[in-house]
C-alpha positions, -999 to +999 in steps of 0.1 A: -071-198-317-105-205-317-109-241-315-143-260-319-154-289-302-177-314-316-183-347-299-212-372-307-230-388-276-253-417-273-258-436-243-291-463-244-290-497-227-297-528-250-300-563-241-280-566-271-251-552-255-226-543-286-211-512-281-201-497-250-228-469-253-257-498-247-246-513-224-269-515-188-241-495-160-241-458-179-211-451-152-180-463-179-197-439-208-199-416-183-167-422-168-155-419-205-174-382-211-162-363-178-125-373-189-127-368-223-148-330-211-118-325-183-090-332-205-099-309-236-101-280-206-071-288-190-049-288-217-066-262-239-079-235-222-068-201-209-079-217-168-039-219-165-017-210-132+011-215-117+018-209-081+044-185-069+052-193-033+070-165-026+040-138-038+018-163-025+005-156-057-012-176-088+004-160-121-012-173-155+006-203-175+013-219-210-009-191-220+014-189-254-002-227-262-036-220-247-066-214-268-109-205-263-128-234-268-162-242-273-174-277-271-208-292-290-219-321-276-245-338-301-271-357-292-307-380-306-337-374-282-330-384-251-304-411-254-275-391-236-269-389-199-259-351-202-280-351-171-259-371-147-223-353-155-204-340-125-191-309-142-206-277-146-235-271-178-209-240-188-177-264-202-198-277-234-233-264-251-258-293-260-265-296-297-304-321-294-311-339-324-335-365-340-302-383-359-298-419-360-273-427-334-251-439-357-249-412-379-246-388-350-212-381-369-232-365-395-249-345-375-215-334-364-202-322-392-234-301-402-226-282-369-189-277-376-203-264-414-224-241-396-194-227-377-168-221-406-159-188-406-156-185-370-126-210-361-090-218-362-095-258-361-125-278-366-121-309-347-151-344-340-142-367-314-165-400-303-178-390-270-146-417-258-118-407-264-091-386-242-061-360-254-033-360-229-010-337-249-006-304-245+009-301-276-012-315-295-026-288-319+014-269-324+022-305-339-006-308-362+001-271-370+040-281-372+027-310-394+008-286-422+028-261-425+056-288-436+029-308-459+005-281-472-032-284-459-046-312-488-020-337-461-039-345-426-020-360-397-041-381-385-036-394-344-030-431-334-057-446-311-044-467-280-057-485-255-036-494-218-045-517-189-022-528-167-031-569-163-031-574-200-010-593-215+010-552-231+010-520-212+000-504-244-020-509-273-027-490-302-064-501-321-059-494-356-035-514-372-037-515-411-064-526-431-062-549-460-047-523-492-089-535-511-109-520-485-096-479-484-088-487-524-124-471-534-117-440-513-081-435-510-047-440-533-019-454-510+001-449-532+004-414-540+034-398-515+040-429-498+061-417-470+067-384-459+096-375-432+110-350-415+129-337-382+119-327-349+142-323-316+171-331-339+151-370-339+135-381-379+101-387-377+080-408-409+046-400-421+030-428-436-004-431-456-029-448-431-042-475-442-065-469-419-068-439-418-101-443-385-093-428-358-130-421-341-119-384-344-102-354-372-091-324-363-089-296-397-075-263-396-096-240-408-088-238-448-091-281-444-125-275-426-136-250-463-121-274-484-140-302-474-176-286-466-170-273-504-169-308-518-197-318-534-200-353-507-198-326-481-228-342-452-240-369-480-247-398-455-224-420-473-219-455-451-199-474-472-166-475-459-169-503-430-201-494-409-220-457-399-198-454-371-164-460-391-176-441-422-192-408-402-163-406-387-134-405-416-151-414-449-153-375-460-117-367-449-105-396-467-123-380-499-104-353-495-073-355-481-043-381-481-040-389-443-011-399-429-001-414-391+035-418-383+052-452-384+050-479-360+082-470-342+063-439-334+038-439-329+034-417-298+045-386-313+002-382-320-013-404-300-050-402-280-063-427-254-093-451-261-111-446-230-114-491-218-099-520-227-126-533-256-096-538-283-060-543-259-081-574-238-080-594-277-048-594-277-033-632-270-072-645-279-087-632-316-054-615-321-021-631-319+012-613-301+041-612-322+074-631-307+097-596-298 
């Protein structure tokens, strides 16, 4: 397969420092983006080998699950850290713009639109998300084969820590129904069920479809890009960041996530512990 990833990346220190992209120290953002890019290549590109000890030869490995990747990092003005990335520049392409920082997700949509017909998957990631599952696209493809292209499976975002009250927390739990009611009808096909490796699995319409990312096959990307609202820069879902990442796909597809009992089936790491650290303070811990 051919896969294009677009990544919205921004960094500009600010006294407010509300987002990680505004902190004084760039190291956390650099580390997150480095891990994100490295993981994409290590998991999905063709440069994978197994060492045959008897022959003292590195032979190809995982080739049926490896792909041709193009990674495009979308930035605005000079507010980025690409010149500090400890990675070879050939691992990605730089798309510079003058977009408003909070609207970089829409700039990524424009890049995806310009690439229609060239790829099998069209993907968007915020710059602090890391995939760890080499079967990620196999799972996505299985889901659409079973459910159809109008149903879109989103991953659960999670954070991890060895020092918190919990070691792993999924951070995009249910929103109040009224938050997404103007954009989706979760009462339609509320659940889909399947079986994988003799294990039953349940997919639920997402009351919180946001994941800071999306992964569309070619048919889904063409379907979305053909809508009148595509690239309308509507920011009416929560805020600009959330709208750029999620509103368009929420209007176009029935979005599912796995039930909490099987949240790890399709997941993506959110770098840091900004949400997990709320547990025990602003977020109570339920009794087990």
